[in-house]
Every structure is written in structure tokens, then in C-alpha cells.
All heavy atoms as an XYZ file, in Angstrom:
708
protein
N      -8.805    -31.233     10.562
C      -8.990    -30.071      9.777
C      -7.700    -29.154      9.888
O      -7.275    -29.022     11.000
C     -10.221    -29.228     10.202
C     -10.402    -27.987      9.440
S     -11.951    -27.072      9.958
C     -13.218    -28.139      9.432
N      -7.143    -28.737      8.734
C      -6.013    -27.914      8.768
C      -6.522    -26.523      8.242
O      -7.131    -26.293      7.236
C      -4.933    -28.531      7.820
C      -4.587    -29.820      8.131
C      -3.232    -29.942      8.713
C      -2.697    -31.285      8.612
N      -2.907    -32.136      9.810
N      -6.038    -25.513      8.987
C      -6.380    -24.077      8.721
C      -5.094    -23.378      8.605
O      -4.121    -23.491      9.396
C      -7.203    -23.519      9.785
C      -8.533    -24.320     10.131
C      -7.563    -22.014      9.462
C      -9.227    -23.867     11.306
N      -4.945    -22.587      7.444
C      -3.818    -21.745      7.320
C      -4.245    -20.215      6.988
O      -5.238    -20.110      6.369
C      -2.788    -22.212      6.180
O      -3.365    -22.119      5.026
N      -3.518    -19.254      7.627
C      -3.719    -17.845      7.249
C      -2.492    -17.372      6.693
O      -1.513    -17.426      7.460
C      -4.238    -17.248      8.534
N      -2.511    -16.733      5.627
C      -1.313    -16.144      4.956
C      -1.453    -14.720      4.618
O      -2.501    -14.384      3.960
C      -0.968    -17.032      3.754
O      -0.849    -18.422      4.052
C       0.372    -16.521      3.192
N      -0.599    -13.821      4.941
C      -0.669    -12.512      4.686
C       0.316    -12.065      3.532
O       1.311    -12.779      3.392
C      -0.409    -11.501      5.842
O       0.899    -11.561      6.133
N       0.015    -11.050      2.893
C       0.919    -10.450      1.839
C       0.744     -8.985      1.810
O      -0.367     -8.534      2.284
C       0.769    -11.061      0.551
O      -0.587    -10.934      0.106
N       1.557     -8.240      1.254
C       1.393     -6.749      1.143
C       1.728     -6.076      2.294
O       2.610     -6.652      3.167
N       1.259     -4.980      2.612
C       1.779     -4.102      3.638
C       2.914     -3.282      3.319
O       3.527     -3.464      2.308
N       3.279     -2.385      4.217
C       4.342     -1.441      3.885
C       5.651     -2.136      3.728
O       6.472     -1.806      2.831
C       4.541     -0.531      5.110
C       3.314      0.587      5.135
C       2.548      0.556      6.107
C       3.301      1.459      4.137
C       1.474      1.567      6.216
C       2.271      2.484      4.215
C       1.447      2.461      5.132
N       6.022     -3.173      4.539
C       7.207     -3.826      4.338
C       7.142     -5.090      3.381
O       8.140     -5.565      3.128
C       7.709     -4.319      5.743
N       6.005     -5.438      2.976
C       5.845     -6.507      2.113
C       6.158     -7.912      2.676
O       6.367     -8.839      2.081
N       6.102     -7.934      4.088
C       6.365     -9.261      4.683
C       5.296    -10.201      4.673
O       4.066     -9.776      4.801
C       6.729     -8.944      6.167
C       7.899     -8.005      6.258
C       6.929    -10.145      7.021
C       8.200     -7.514      7.704
N       5.583    -11.339      4.408
C       4.558    -12.445      4.266
C       4.644    -13.153      5.640
O       5.701    -13.415      6.195
C       4.972    -13.580      3.167
O       4.840    -12.714      1.979
C       3.931    -14.598      3.276
N       3.373    -13.321      6.184
C       3.274    -14.109      7.350
C       2.384    -15.253      7.165
O       1.420    -15.202      6.251
C       2.531    -13.154      8.513
C       3.408    -12.046      9.036
C       2.595    -11.242      9.924
N       1.980    -12.050     10.990
C       0.891    -11.543     11.788
N       0.387    -10.304     11.601
N       0.353    -12.271     12.673
N       2.618    -16.401      7.833
C       1.763    -17.569      7.718
C       1.617    -18.179      9.075
O       2.551    -18.256      9.851
C       2.482    -18.602      6.757
C       1.571    -19.794      6.630
C       1.728    -20.605      5.269
O       2.507    -20.233      4.526
N       1.080    -21.665      5.271
N       0.406    -18.577      9.367
C      -0.052    -19.173     10.626
C      -0.836    -20.523     10.294
O      -1.726    -20.381      9.443
C      -0.772    -18.265     11.431
C      -0.996    -18.783     12.838
N      -0.070    -18.789     13.868
C      -2.122    -19.292     13.390
C      -0.610    -19.267     15.032
N      -1.952    -19.588     14.681
N      -0.431    -21.608     10.895
C      -1.263    -22.795     10.626
C      -1.808    -23.419     11.896
O      -1.160    -23.404     12.944
C      -0.339    -23.810      9.917
C       0.121    -23.426      8.540
C       0.935    -24.316      7.666
O       1.172    -25.492      8.280
O       1.307    -24.007      6.645
N      -2.880    -24.038     11.754
C      -3.619    -24.668     13.025
C      -4.099    -25.922     12.393
O      -4.777    -26.119     11.432
C      -4.726    -23.834     13.580
C      -5.438    -24.558     14.684
C      -4.220    -22.444     13.925
N      -3.726    -27.044     13.297
C      -4.378    -28.361     12.971
C      -5.479    -28.525     14.081
O      -5.052    -28.637     15.343
C      -3.283    -29.487     13.046
C      -3.928    -30.941     12.776
O      -5.135    -31.052     12.923
O      -3.125    -31.700     12.448
N      -6.726    -28.521     13.784
C      -7.722    -28.472     14.707
C      -7.795    -29.807     15.582
O      -8.356    -29.789     16.654
C      -9.179    -28.237     14.106
O      -9.386    -29.299     13.240
C      -9.202    -26.874     13.426
N      -7.125    -30.810     15.126
C      -7.091    -32.152     15.820
C      -6.213    -32.068     17.026
O      -6.396    -32.705     17.986
C      -6.803    -33.310     14.885
N      -5.185    -31.195     16.961
C      -4.270    -31.106     18.058
C      -4.179    -29.775     18.789
O      -3.633    -29.630     19.901
C      -2.802    -31.352     17.451
O      -2.435    -30.312     16.447
C      -2.631    -32.694     16.830
N      -4.942    -28.830     18.268
C      -5.001    -27.465     18.973
C      -6.049    -27.569     20.027
O      -7.157    -27.886     19.899
C      -5.279    -26.361     17.953
O      -5.507    -25.148     18.555
N      -5.781    -26.869     21.111
C      -6.755    -26.688     22.134
C      -7.934    -25.838     21.723
O      -9.008    -26.049     22.251
C      -6.042    -25.924     23.368
C      -4.699    -26.230     23.156
C      -4.383    -26.457     21.567
N      -7.685    -24.999     20.738
C      -8.821    -24.096     20.216
C      -9.496    -24.898     19.055
O     -10.293    -24.176     18.439
C      -8.266    -22.832     19.835
N      -9.153    -26.116     18.712
C      -9.544    -26.721     17.534
C     -11.066    -26.812     17.461
O     -11.652    -26.445     16.270
N     -11.738    -27.264     18.444
C     -13.209    -27.473     18.294
C     -13.920    -26.072     18.110
O     -14.876    -25.931     17.392
C     -13.772    -28.261     19.449
C     -13.441    -29.599     19.492
C     -13.997    -30.476     20.683
O     -14.398    -29.754     21.799
N     -14.104    -31.722     20.634
N     -13.367    -25.177     18.829
C     -14.011    -23.751     18.622
C     -13.782    -23.139     17.310
O     -14.780    -22.601     16.749
C     -13.508    -22.857     19.743
N     -12.617    -23.406     16.661
C     -12.437    -22.960     15.387
C     -13.290    -23.631     14.393
O     -13.883    -23.079     13.424
C     -10.998    -23.123     14.947
C      -9.953    -22.108     15.504
C      -8.560    -22.531     15.114
C     -10.336    -20.724     14.970
N     -13.469    -25.069     14.520
C     -14.359    -25.745     13.622
C     -15.729    -25.205     13.756
O     -16.455    -25.046     12.703
C     -14.273    -27.318     13.861
C     -12.899    -27.886     13.557
C     -12.919    -29.376     13.659
O     -13.951    -30.003     13.953
O     -11.807    -29.933     13.696
N     -16.195    -24.841     14.991
C     -17.593    -24.449     15.142
C     -17.701    -23.048     14.481
O     -18.706    -22.718     13.890
C     -17.939    -24.313     16.641
N     -16.633    -22.228     14.631
C     -16.657    -20.882     14.024
C     -16.836    -21.000     12.517
O     -17.551    -20.204     11.840
C     -15.437    -20.162     14.399
C     -15.276    -18.703     14.131
C     -16.222    -17.814     14.867
O     -16.368    -18.153     16.037
O     -16.641    -16.782     14.299
N     -16.003    -21.939     11.924
C     -16.080    -22.047     10.467
C     -17.441    -22.518      9.951
O     -17.959    -22.063      9.036
C     -15.014    -23.031      9.952
C     -13.518    -22.608     10.064
C     -12.540    -23.726     10.018
C     -13.253    -21.540      8.999
N     -17.976    -23.400     10.834
C     -19.401    -23.995     10.385
C     -20.368    -22.909     10.548
O     -21.336    -22.745      9.647
C     -19.726    -25.178     11.369
N     -20.319    -22.034     11.664
C     -21.355    -21.044     11.795
C     -21.159    -19.899     10.739
O     -22.182    -19.245     10.360
C     -21.163    -20.320     13.192
O     -20.049    -19.461     13.245
N     -20.035    -19.743      9.984
C     -19.912    -18.838      8.966
C     -20.155    -19.480      7.569
O     -19.895    -18.828      6.565
C     -18.456    -18.197      9.024
C     -18.294    -17.344     10.301
C     -16.836    -16.884     10.446
N     -16.603    -16.292     11.553
C     -16.780    -14.924     11.891
N     -17.123    -14.227     11.038
N     -16.455    -14.545     13.228
N     -20.404    -20.768      7.647
C     -20.588    -21.499      6.363
C     -19.499    -21.200      5.340
O     -19.528    -20.920      4.288
C     -21.951    -21.147      5.674
N     -18.260    -21.536      5.970
C     -17.015    -21.135      5.361
C     -16.878    -21.640      3.875
O     -16.595    -21.058      2.885
C     -15.817    -21.536      6.169
C     -14.486    -21.193      5.466
C     -13.945    -19.868      5.693
C     -13.711    -22.047      4.721
C     -12.767    -19.542      5.150
C     -12.621    -21.760      4.156
C     -12.015    -20.342      4.383
N     -17.185    -22.988      3.742
C     -17.085    -23.745      2.494
C     -18.075    -23.178      1.417
O     -17.879    -23.326      0.234
C     -17.160    -25.169      2.610
C     -15.864    -25.753      3.142
C     -15.692    -25.967      4.439
C     -14.756    -25.945      2.404
C     -14.448    -26.475      5.012
C     -13.601    -26.556      2.757
C     -13.406    -26.814      4.124
N     -19.129    -22.518      1.873
C     -20.106    -22.028      0.909
C     -19.878    -20.601      0.482
O     -20.623    -20.095     -0.365
C     -21.620    -22.118      1.543
N     -18.901    -19.921      1.107
C     -18.639    -18.559      0.732
C     -17.715    -18.449     -0.472
O     -16.923    -19.262     -0.686
C     -17.876    -17.846      1.968
C     -18.949    -17.375      2.990
O     -19.518    -16.330      2.773
N     -19.092    -18.208      3.933
N     -17.988    -17.419     -1.267
C     -17.034    -17.284     -2.373
C     -15.638    -16.903     -1.987
O     -15.411    -16.583     -0.780
C     -17.674    -15.913     -3.123
C     -18.552    -15.351     -2.159
C     -18.984    -16.338     -1.133
N     -14.666    -17.060     -2.828
C     -13.338    -16.923     -2.485
C     -12.909    -15.506     -1.890
O     -11.962    -15.365     -1.216
C     -12.494    -17.104     -3.732
C     -12.360    -18.614     -4.123
C     -11.390    -18.787     -5.170
N     -10.120    -18.352     -4.923
C      -9.173    -18.932     -4.082
N      -9.489    -20.044     -3.534
N      -7.997    -18.365     -3.930
N     -13.675    -14.496     -2.168
C     -13.511    -13.228     -1.735
C     -13.043    -12.339     -2.715
O     -13.147    -12.607     -3.936
N     -12.344    -11.224     -2.359
C     -12.036    -10.196     -3.300
C     -10.606    -10.313     -3.781
O      -9.855     -9.407     -3.942
C     -12.263     -8.700     -2.619
N     -10.178    -11.559     -4.058
C      -8.790    -11.751     -4.465
C      -8.483    -11.112     -5.751
O      -7.204    -10.737     -5.893
C      -8.532    -13.300     -4.724
N      -9.376    -10.851     -6.645
C      -9.051    -10.211     -7.904
C      -9.203     -8.715     -7.840
O      -8.808     -8.054     -8.787
C      -9.861    -10.855     -9.034
C      -9.802    -12.284     -9.122
C      -8.457    -12.856     -9.304
O      -7.608    -12.185     -9.938
O      -8.115    -13.841     -8.534
N      -9.723     -8.157     -6.708
C      -9.952     -6.830     -6.766
C      -8.579     -6.031     -6.506
O      -7.846     -6.392     -5.701
C     -10.941     -6.262     -5.618
C     -12.352     -6.683     -5.877
C     -13.291     -6.406     -4.782
O     -12.915     -5.468     -3.999
O     -14.311     -6.953     -4.645
N      -8.347     -4.927     -7.301
C      -7.126     -4.086     -7.090
C      -7.119     -3.457     -5.729
O      -8.120     -2.917     -5.277
C      -7.131     -3.155     -8.122
C      -8.490     -3.079     -8.704
C      -9.137     -4.358     -8.337
N      -6.031     -3.621     -5.024
C      -5.915     -3.002     -3.690
C      -4.464     -2.310     -3.718
O      -3.556     -2.944     -4.242
C      -6.007     -4.095     -2.562
C      -5.731     -3.528     -1.170
C      -7.473     -4.659     -2.609
N      -4.302     -1.322     -2.977
C      -2.961     -0.643     -2.902
C      -2.009     -1.702     -2.246
O      -2.323     -2.418     -1.396
N      -0.800     -1.603     -2.670
C       0.235     -2.431     -2.312
C       0.525     -2.336     -0.806
O       1.028     -3.239     -0.200
C       1.555     -2.174     -3.034
N       0.274     -1.221     -0.174
C       0.580     -0.957      1.186
C      -0.566     -1.585      2.128
O      -0.467     -1.500      3.366
C       0.777      0.422      1.522
C      -0.373      1.360      1.236
O      -1.215      0.949      0.336
O      -0.474      2.454      1.776
N      -1.640     -2.072      1.622
C      -2.753     -2.638      2.374
C      -2.499     -4.212      2.508
O      -2.496     -4.937      1.458
C      -4.171     -2.362      1.688
C      -4.336     -0.820      1.744
C      -5.224     -3.122      2.450
C      -5.532     -0.408      1.017
N      -2.388     -4.710      3.729
C      -2.255     -6.104      3.817
C      -3.437     -6.979      3.350
O      -4.588     -6.489      3.514
C      -2.057     -6.330      5.365
C      -1.680     -4.970      5.937
C      -2.312     -4.055      5.047
N      -3.081     -7.949      2.769
C      -4.169     -9.010      2.235
C      -3.965    -10.291      2.989
O      -2.824    -10.668      3.200
C      -4.067     -9.286      0.811
C      -4.272     -8.025      0.050
C      -4.510     -8.315     -1.469
N      -5.498     -9.298     -1.626
C      -6.829     -9.135     -1.615
N      -7.307     -7.952     -1.206
N      -7.694    -10.060     -1.961
N      -5.141    -10.949      3.380
C      -4.998    -12.268      4.001
C      -5.757    -13.279      3.188
O      -6.791    -12.880      2.494
C      -5.649    -12.156      5.441
C      -4.711    -11.581      6.374
C      -4.722    -10.116      6.732
C      -3.773    -12.154      7.189
N      -3.780     -9.939      7.654
C      -3.161    -11.113      8.012
C      -3.340    -13.524      7.317
C      -2.124    -11.395      8.952
C      -2.297    -13.834      8.215
C      -1.757    -12.738      9.037
N      -5.249    -14.507      3.165
C      -6.008    -15.676      2.696
C      -6.087    -16.732      3.646
O      -5.068    -17.048      4.249
C      -5.327    -16.188      1.353
O      -5.202    -15.148      0.395
C      -6.080    -17.370      0.829
N      -7.381    -17.093      3.956
C      -7.574    -18.119      4.945
C      -7.976    -19.399      4.143
O      -8.953    -19.319      3.314
C      -8.805    -17.758      5.898
C      -8.451    -16.506      6.647
C      -9.152    -18.949      6.789
C      -9.519    -16.046      7.564
N      -7.257    -20.428      4.323
C      -7.525    -21.738      3.584
C      -7.694    -22.765      4.620
O      -7.061    -22.977      5.608
C      -6.220    -22.115      2.681
O      -5.892    -21.018      1.817
C      -6.431    -23.325      1.925
N      -8.763    -23.601      4.297
C      -9.112    -24.727      5.178
C      -9.188    -25.999      4.240
O      -9.719    -26.008      3.215
C     -10.535    -24.488      5.780
C     -10.990    -25.661      6.603
C     -10.530    -23.160      6.633
N      -8.541    -27.044      4.804
C      -8.607    -28.336      4.219
C      -9.358    -29.248      5.173
O      -8.817    -29.388      6.285
C      -7.106    -28.850      4.044
C      -6.343    -28.240      2.925
O      -6.850    -28.242      1.810
O      -5.268    -27.560      3.200
N     -10.425    -29.817      4.717
C     -11.234    -30.697      5.643
C     -11.932    -31.746      4.759
O     -12.572    -31.333      3.778
C     -12.194    -29.985      6.427
N     -11.853    -32.996      5.084
C     -12.644    -34.025      4.595
C     -12.429    -34.033      2.911
O     -13.495    -34.181      2.285
C     -14.028    -33.954      4.953
C     -14.155    -34.008      6.470
O     -13.521    -34.822      7.146
N     -15.074    -33.293      6.971
N     -11.234    -33.796      2.456
C     -11.076    -33.922      1.038
C     -11.541    -32.517      0.306
O     -11.393    -32.481     -0.915
N     -11.960    -31.596      1.067
C     -12.346    -30.297      0.493
C     -11.210    -29.394      0.949
O     -10.654    -29.304      1.941
C     -13.632    -29.752      1.108
C     -14.843    -30.360      0.602
C     -16.093    -29.649      1.207
O     -16.151    -29.705      2.462
N     -16.880    -29.025      0.395
N     -11.040    -28.353     -0.068
C     -10.068    -27.237      0.298
C     -10.807    -25.960     -0.271
O     -11.312    -25.943     -1.531
C      -8.794    -27.390     -0.494
C      -7.854    -26.243     -0.251
C      -6.571    -26.489     -0.913
N      -5.548    -25.611     -0.298
C      -4.225    -25.844     -0.180
N      -3.662    -26.949     -0.614
N      -3.566    -24.967      0.303
N     -10.782    -24.987      0.551
C     -11.502    -23.714      0.275
C     -10.641    -22.559      0.774
O     -10.118    -22.694      1.896
C     -12.911    -23.704      0.679
C     -13.626    -22.515      0.216
N     -14.100    -22.356     -1.055
C     -14.207    -21.467      0.889
C     -14.790    -21.203     -1.145
N     -14.816    -20.636     -0.023
N     -10.642    -21.464      0.077
C      -9.979    -20.262      0.536
C     -10.810    -19.097      0.424
O     -11.713    -19.000     -0.482
C      -8.651    -20.069     -0.313
O      -7.722    -21.105     -0.166
N     -10.746    -18.089      1.359
C     -11.286    -16.850      1.294
C     -10.181    -15.789      1.529
O      -9.401    -15.901      2.384
C     -12.358    -16.682      2.404
C     -12.841    -15.260      2.512
C     -13.498    -17.728      2.207
N     -10.188    -14.772      0.736
C      -9.243    -13.703      0.700
C      -9.849    -12.466      0.947
O     -10.968    -12.173      0.599
C      -8.463    -13.556     -0.651
O      -7.821    -14.874     -0.896
N      -9.164    -11.553      1.585
C      -9.799    -10.263      2.019
C      -8.614     -9.278      2.295
O      -7.421     -9.731      2.591
C     -10.712    -10.223      3.225
C     -10.040    -10.597      4.568
C      -9.687     -9.550      5.408
C      -9.747    -11.953      4.891
C      -9.068     -9.893      6.447
C      -9.131    -12.199      6.069
C      -8.794    -11.232      6.838
N      -8.881     -7.973      2.035
C      -8.005     -6.946      2.394
C      -8.260     -6.373      3.777
O      -9.431     -6.261      4.127
C      -7.958     -5.874      1.289
N      -7.195     -5.884      4.503
C      -7.398     -5.167      5.725
C      -7.551     -3.759      5.399
O      -6.674     -2.936      5.850
C      -6.242     -5.488      6.688
C      -6.242     -6.789      7.423
C      -5.177     -6.881      8.474
O      -5.589     -6.546      9.565
O      -4.050     -7.241      8.175
N      -8.654     -3.286      4.777
C      -8.782     -2.035      4.378
C      -9.893     -1.281      5.144
O     -10.279     -0.231      4.819
C      -9.054     -2.013      2.832
C     -10.313     -2.792      2.434
O     -10.931     -3.513      3.317
O     -10.640     -2.865      1.253
N     -10.341     -1.845      6.148
C     -11.514     -1.303      6.978
C     -12.744     -1.473      6.370
O     -13.786     -1.048      6.955
N     -12.923     -2.214      5.284
C     -14.250     -2.376      4.661
C     -15.126     -3.286      5.605
O     -14.620     -4.413      6.003
C     -14.033     -3.179      3.354
C     -15.386     -3.418      2.572
O     -16.502     -3.399      3.086
N     -15.203     -3.505      1.343
N     -16.357     -2.858      5.964
C     -17.136     -3.619      6.900
C     -17.494     -4.942      6.363
O     -17.797     -5.952      7.144
C     -18.525     -2.699      7.039
C     -18.066     -1.391      6.600
C     -16.930     -1.515      5.594
N     -17.475     -5.171      5.083
C     -17.794     -6.542      4.515
C     -16.678     -7.539      4.820
O     -16.840     -8.714      4.941
C     -17.896     -6.398      2.989
N     -15.558     -6.956      5.207
C     -14.431     -7.897      5.620
C     -14.326     -8.181      7.127
O     -13.530     -8.991      7.572
C     -13.130     -7.359      5.049
C     -13.040     -7.366      3.594
O     -13.632     -8.057      2.850
N     -12.202     -6.404      3.049
N     -15.202     -7.577      7.876
C     -15.085     -7.629      9.354
C     -15.207     -9.069      9.864
O     -14.541     -9.529     10.774
C     -16.204     -6.648     10.029
N     -16.196     -9.868      9.261
C     -16.400    -11.193      9.787
C     -15.129    -12.064      9.476
O     -14.744    -12.924     10.246
C     -17.634    -11.852      9.084
C     -17.485    -12.038      7.570
C     -18.771    -12.572      6.985
N     -18.756    -12.615      5.688
C     -19.277    -13.686      5.020
N     -20.034    -14.606      5.693
N     -19.283    -13.671      3.719
N     -14.280    -11.770      8.336
C     -13.182    -12.518      8.086
C     -12.029    -12.084      8.919
O     -11.190    -12.911      9.382
C     -12.839    -12.488      6.561
C     -13.871    -12.875      5.698
C     -14.568    -12.292      4.718
C     -14.502    -14.241      5.761
N     -15.470    -12.995      4.168
C     -15.547    -14.199      4.806
C     -14.319    -15.303      6.541
C     -16.428    -15.340      4.555
C     -15.121    -16.455      6.267
C     -16.208    -16.362      5.401
N     -12.018    -10.828      9.302
C     -10.996    -10.227     10.193
C     -11.201    -10.988     11.607
O     -10.195    -11.302     12.279
C     -11.002     -8.814     10.285
C     -10.089     -8.182     11.257
C      -8.627     -8.477     10.732
N      -7.802     -8.825     11.992
C      -6.432     -8.846     11.866
N      -5.806     -8.734     10.832
N      -5.798     -9.251     12.895
N     -12.479    -11.017     12.096
C     -12.716    -11.768     13.341
C     -12.267    -13.177     13.345
O     -11.686    -13.639     14.359
C     -14.202    -11.610     13.645
C     -14.740    -10.233     13.854
C     -16.224    -10.162     13.969
O     -16.924    -11.133     13.795
O     -16.729     -8.959     13.993
N     -12.497    -13.798     12.339
C     -12.122    -15.322     12.158
C     -10.542    -15.351     12.132
O      -9.989    -16.166     12.853
C     -12.713    -15.905     10.867
C     -12.244    -17.305     10.612
C     -12.631    -18.306     11.631
C     -12.791    -17.775      9.272
N      -9.977    -14.427     11.437
C      -8.449    -14.418     11.439
C      -7.925    -14.175     12.865
O      -6.894    -14.852     13.168
C      -8.038    -13.295     10.424
C      -6.501    -13.108     10.483
C      -5.793    -14.306      9.871
C      -6.180    -11.834      9.621
N      -8.486    -13.283     13.584
C      -8.087    -13.090     15.029
C      -8.000    -14.342     15.719
O      -7.169    -14.683     16.479
C      -8.824    -11.934     15.594
C      -8.532    -10.582     15.055
O      -7.475    -10.412     14.436
O      -9.451     -9.709     15.233
N      -9.155    -15.160     15.587
C      -9.302    -16.400     16.350
C      -8.260    -17.421     15.917
O      -7.723    -18.193     16.678
C     -10.711    -17.040     16.180
C     -11.707    -16.118     16.963
C     -13.128    -16.616     16.879
N     -13.947    -15.983     17.781
C     -14.670    -14.857     17.412
N     -14.643    -14.436     16.159
N     -15.551    -14.254     18.251
N      -7.993    -17.428     14.664
C      -6.953    -18.372     14.011
C      -5.506    -18.014     14.573
O      -4.820    -18.867     15.089
C      -6.913    -18.394     12.427
C      -8.333    -18.976     11.943
C      -5.754    -19.145     11.950
C      -8.489    -18.747     10.524
N      -5.245    -16.750     14.562
C      -4.032    -16.224     15.010
C      -3.766    -16.587     16.527
O      -2.603    -16.675     16.982
C      -3.682    -14.850     14.699
C      -3.687    -14.417     13.212
C      -3.554    -12.921     12.943
C      -2.544    -15.187     12.475
N      -4.860    -16.480     17.322
C      -4.746    -16.695     18.775
C      -4.633    -18.168     19.072
O      -4.247    -18.522     20.170
C      -5.999    -16.093     19.388
N      -4.983    -19.033     18.145
C      -4.985    -20.475     18.351
C      -3.513    -21.026     18.472
O      -2.596    -20.594     18.055
C      -5.625    -21.248     17.295
């Protein structure tokens, strides 16, 4: 399983990308379990189309697994609805 997290926006407009291959990462099994517990592939894409201020960072988490590809996007705007994706992002960035 390949996982990528990509940011855009923010004050400096810097793009960040972090990738994890769960087959080779020591955190791989834990990340796969985390994705399964959140039913990642069953979730809608997220608020990708909602307007957000340019200074608010946005993240897109994309997972490729078993011929499936799914992405979830969210803004780091403090919205409680995005907390579960921020928690997942923290685990991906730590891997």
C-alpha cells in the first residue's frame, strides 16, 4: 500500500509531500490498521471544493492499494470534523 500526504496553501504557499510504502515502513502495519479503522476508502473525498482562505493549509491524503486509489482532502482550519484526518496525517508524517 502506498500512502501520500500533500499540502498546499499556507502563508508561504509551500507544498509539502510525504510518502509511505507500508510494505517497507516499520509503521506500515499500524498505518494500514488505522486506515481500515477509519474506513478510508468508504469516505467521501472531503471538502476539496469548499472555498478556504489562501493562508489556510490544505492537505490531501491519497492511498493506492489493491488497484484502488482514493483521496481525502481537508483544511487545517480547526474544524472538529477534520480532526480525524489531522490525526491520521500526524501518523503518516511520523512514519
